[in-house]
N, C-alpha and C positions, 0 to 999 in steps of 0.2 A: 423806347418807342419803336414800333414797327411802321413801315411805310409800304403801301401797296399801290399798284396801278389801278386807276379807277376804270372799271370795265375793260374794254379793249383799247383804251387810249394809253398814251405814254405819261399821262398826268399822275403824279405820285401824291397820295394823301396819307396822313397818319391814320392808324387804325382806331384812334379816338378822335371824334369830331365834337367840337364845342357846339352844343345845342343852346339856343338863346331865347327860347319861348318865355323865360322868366323876366327877361330884360324889359324894363318899362311897364311890367305888369305886376310882378311880386317884389322886384328889387329895383332900386333907383339907379341913376346913371353912374354914380360913384362906385357902388357895389358891382355894377356890371363891368366897369373898366378894370377893376381889380381882378375880376375873373378872367377877362381877356388877357391881361398881363400875365397871370399865372399860367394860362394855357400856352401862350407863346413861349414863355420861359421854360416850360417843361416839354417842349418839342411838338406840341399840337400845331399843325399847320392848316387845319381844316375848320372852317366856321360855317355853320348852317343857320339860316334865319328865314323869314318870310315877310312879305309886305304887310301881312295881316297882324303880325305879332305886336303887342303893346297894349295900351289902355283900351283899345277897341274891342278886346275880348271880354270886357266887363259887360254884364247883362244890360246896363243902362245904355250902352253904345253898341248896337248889334252889328258893327262892321269895323274893319281895321282902320288904324290911324297912322301906321308906319313908324311909330315911335321907336320900336326896337331897331329898325334899320338906321334911324338917325343916330342912336347911341353908338352903334357899331361903326358907322362912317366917321364919327368924331373921334372915336378911340383908335382907329386905324390910321389916322393922319401920320404920314411919314414912314409908314411901315406896311402899306397896302400890299406891296409885292411879296411880303413874307407869308401871305396866307392864300389858300384856295378858298374863295368866297362863294358860297351858295345861297341863293334865295329862291322864293317860290311866288307863283301867281295863280289866281283862280278864285280865292275866297272873296267874300264881299268887302268892298272898299268904299261903300257909300250906299245911299238909298235909291239910286237911279236904276233903271231897267238894265243898263249895260255896265253896271259897276261890279259885276262878278262874272264868273265863267271863263271859258277859254276861246272866246271869239277873237278874231284878228283885232277888232276895235279895242277890246279890253286889254289884250296882251300888249299891243303897241303903246297904249297910253300908260299902262302900269310899269313897263320896263323903264321908261324914261323917268318916271317918278321914283322908282327904286334906285336908279343910277344917281339921281340928285340927292336922295337921302343918304345913300352909302358913300357919297363924295368920291365916286370913281367913274372912269369912262368905260369900264367893262365888268361883266359878271362872269366868273369862271364857270359856274354851273347854274343854269336857270331851269327850275323844276316846275312842272304843272302840279298844283297842290292836290288835286284829286280828279278823277275821270269826270268829264262833263258830257252827259248823255244828250244834251240839247244842242251841242255844237258838233258838226262833222269833224272827225279826227283829222281829216285831210286839211281842213281850214286851219286848225291849230298847228299842225306840222309845217305847213307852208309859212305861217307867220314866224314860227321859231327859226325855220331855215333862213328866212330873210334877215332875222336879227343876227344870226351867226355871220352871214355875208356882210352885214353892216358893221361888224366888229363890236357890237354892243354886248354880245354874249359869246362864250367860247364853246361850251358844250350844253346839251339839253338832257334833262332827266325828268322822271315822273315820281309821284308820291302817291301811295295808297292805291296803286293799280294792281289788278289781278293779272295772272300770267297771260290769259287770253287777250286782255286789253293791250299789253305790251306787244304780244305777237301780232295782233292786228295792226298796230302802229308801225311795227318794223316792216310788215309786208307792204304797207302803203309807202313808207319811206324808200324801200328797195325799188318798188315799181316806178316811183316818181323821182328817184335820185335826190332825196331830201335827207337832212340830218336825222340820225336815229337817236332814240333815248339810250344813253350809255349807262344809266343807273336807275334804280327804283328805291324808294324809301318806305319800307313797311314797318309795322309794329312787330316786335319779336322779343320774347323773353321766356323765362322758365315757366311762366303761368299762361302764356299765350303763344302757342306753337303752330297755329293754323297754317302758316306759310310753308311748313315742311311738306305739305301735301303736294302742292303744284308749283308755287312761286320759286322756292329755292332750287328745286331740280331744274326748272326752266332757266333760271339765271346762270346756274353752273354750266348748262348745256350751251347757252347762247353767249356767254361771256358778258353778262349784264352785271354791273356793280350793285352791291346790296348795302345800303346805308340804313342801319337799324335804329329806329327810335323807340323810346320807352324800354331800354334794356333792364331797368329796375321796376318795371310795371308801375310807373308813375309813383314810385316811392314805396310801394307795398313790399318789394324785395329788399328794402333797406332795413326792415324789421321794426320800423317806428310804429306801425299799427299792430296792436296785439290781438284785437278781436273786433267784431262788428261795431261795438260801441266806444272803442278807444280811439278818439280823434285828437291828437296833440294840437294845441292852440296855434302853433306856427307852421303846421303842415299844409300841404297843397289842398287836402280835403277840407280843412278848416277855412281856407281861402276861397272855397267854392268851386274847386276843380270837379266838374261834373263827371268826366269819364272815369275817374279813379274809383267811383263807387261800383263800377262793373266788376272790379276785382274783389270786392268785399263779399266773399262767400266762405262758408265753413271749410269747404274743400281746399281753397287756396291758403287759408290760414294754417291748415294742417300741413300742406306742402312747404310753406315757409318755415315752419318749425323743423321739418326734416332737413331742408337745405341749410338752415342755421347750424344744425348739428354737424353736417358734412363740412361746412366752412370752418368751424372751430377746430375740427379734427385735422384740417389742413393748414391751420395757422393764419387764416385770413378772416376778415369780417364778412357778413352776409352780402353786403353791397358788392364787395370785391369779388366774391364767389359768383354772384349772378352775372356780373359784367364779364368776368373771365370765361364763363360758360359760353356767352354769346361770341366773344372774340375768338374762341377756339372752334367755332363752326366754320368749316372750310369755305362755304359760299359767302360768308360775311366779309365785306371790305372794311367797313368802319362802323363803330357804334357811337351814337350821339349821346353825349353827357349833358343832360339838362341841368346844368349847374346853377345853383342860387347862392352858393358859398364857395370860397376858395378851396376849402377842404375837400369839396366834391371833386375838384380837379386833381389835387395831390393824391387822394386815395385811389382814384382811377388810374393814374399814371403808374402806381406801384404794381399793377397787375397787367399793364399793357403788353408785357412780354412773358407773362406767367404761363407756363405749360402745364397742362393737367396731368397729374400723376396717373400712371397706368391703372386702369380699372375704375377710375372715378366716374367716367361717363356712364358705365354700367350701374354704378351705385345711384346716380341720379335717375336713370331710367327705372330702377327698381322701385323708386318712390311713385312711379307713374304707371303701375301695371294696368290700370284701367285707362288706357290712352284715349278711349272714346270721350272721356271727360273734357279733353282739350278741343274736340272738334264738333 
């Protein structure tokens, strides 16, 4: 396992982060605990969640219920100090007018609810889940800065932000002497490389940590989906994962076949190959493993230190001669 400083801080996190979106949604508490145990036993010290994750993502309940945080809080009893714990705020947590967004009202209310569910008195990394165009970013930053001074959170981060949005936030924080976002959490994988245009160069330049989600393209880079009509009954797509369908294109399935051949030639499986590619990008701090089985953890750990053979990056790029397809 490799450990890197998170952004410009002295906080060290494993280059694999346990993503927990499946907890309380696709898998129950017992299965979730087994995955947490496996992660800690294999050297992963970084866990990412959100107040929104859990049954609330079901279509029948269009807001979060916090069940995922409850599962994690219970599982970490007696070993909270072993992990860097990250959660998020901003998505809908109820039907009220102020039950979502990044207003001071919503943030101050939700951080206390997250602390209660997580059974802890501090959150290591508190992330805004997505940019809120309806709330002045200064209001959001002042609220987060207050929470740091209150000791409820240690660092602040953002998720799904563009480079210009982080730059704007950093400028306001600098001017007003407020806490700065130390990290961003974007989607990044072999089938979705948009952030290479602006976000990754910006993060490298400014020392912003990059925590990648969906390194396996929501399972498409595991090879479980063979074509547009092949949906395994236990897959995320079969469980109603809406965003996964965005990856279901003929072009992507052709790329997956090419990546599978490269993986086999290098003695690893397709999932490991796709993950190792992300981990070998210089700007990436950590990759989130959206595990729903213990084997997802053990397979990932095997490539946490894997160095790409010379020339392999060029072989990957040769499969993507028409790079315009990614952007």
